[in-house]
Structures are given as C-alpha cells and as structure tokens.
N, C-alpha and C positions, 0 to 999 in steps of 0.2 A: 568470755562470752556469757552474757547474762540473759536469761529468759524473761519475757514479760508475761503478764497475765493472759493475754490473748493467745500467746504461743503455747502456754500450759493448757489452756482450754482446748486448743486444736489437737495437741498431743493426746490429751485425755479422750477426746472424741475418736481419734484414729485408733487408739488402743482399746476402745470400747469400755472405758472406765467411767463410772458414774461418780463424779466429784461433786460434793455439796458446795454451795457458794462460800461457806465458812472455811472449807478445807483448801480452797484454791490459793490463798496467800501462803499458808504453811507449806503446801506442795511446791509452790514457786520458789520459796526460800530453800527448801530441801534440795530441789533439783539444781538450783544455782550453787549451793555449797558443794554438791557432787561434781558439778562441772568445774568449779574452782579447784577442787582437789585433783582432778584430771589435768588441768592446766599446770599445776605445781609439779605433778609427776612427769609431765612431758618436758618441763624445763630442766630437769636433772640431766647433767652431762654423763652419759653412759659409754663414752668412747673408751675402748680398751678393756671393757668389762666382759668377761665370758658369761654367757647365759648358764643358769643352773637348772638341772632337772629337779632338784630338791633343795630348799633353802638351807638345810642342815648337812648336806652332802652325806646323808645316811646311806649305808649299804644294806641291802636286804639279806637277811639270813636265809641261806638255802639249805635244803635237806639233801642228803646224799641221793644220787640217782641210782636207786637200787630196786630191782624187781622184787615186789613183795606179794604178788599174787601169781597163782599158777595159770597156765594157758587153758582156758575152758571153751575155746572157740567151737570145738566139735560138739560139746554138750549143748551150747546155745543154738548152734545151727541144726541140731537134730530135730528141733521142733519147728523149724522154718519151713514154709511151704515149698520154696525153691532155692537151691544152693548149687553153685557150680564153682569149682576150683577155690573153695574157701570164701566165696563172695555170695552175698544175698542177692537173689534175682527179684526184681520188682517190675511191675507193669510200666510200660512207657507212658509218661504223663505229658510230654511235650512233643508235638509233631513238627 
C-alpha cells in the first residue's frame, strides 16, 4: 500500500502536524518505506512459532524473600488521628 501526497497531507492535518511543502515528499517516502516494512513483516510465515515474552529468553534474578525490617505498625499508627483494629480510619469520600 503506497501513500500519495494528498493522503500524507490529510494525515498531517488530522494529526495537527505542520509540514512544510518541502517536507511532504520526504515524509511520503518515509511513510511508504515504513508501510513496506510492515507488509514484509506480515508476509512472514509464523505458523508453529511460540510467542516469546523476551527475545533472549532471559530469566530475572530474584532476591530471597526474607523479612529485613521489623514491624513498626504500632509506632506509625500512634500518630494517626483514628485507628481501629490495626487499620487507619479515614473520612468517607464517596457517597
């Protein structure tokens, strides 16, 4: 699918892009090359190929799930205006 000058001008208008008259031929050529690349990619046969979450099949290094801070809930809630059963009480904002 190749774009023509009038279509590029319309796209630029819809996207609120201010293209100079001299930039329109270059923009048309660039957009046509992008569309050509998309056509090439869509023509590739991908039957039987599993999708990848990451192209290198890398695994993330995970740290050990260890508690490294002491429980300070009582200290933090001591300065709260309203607390009940370990929960902060806040005014109702949705009726």
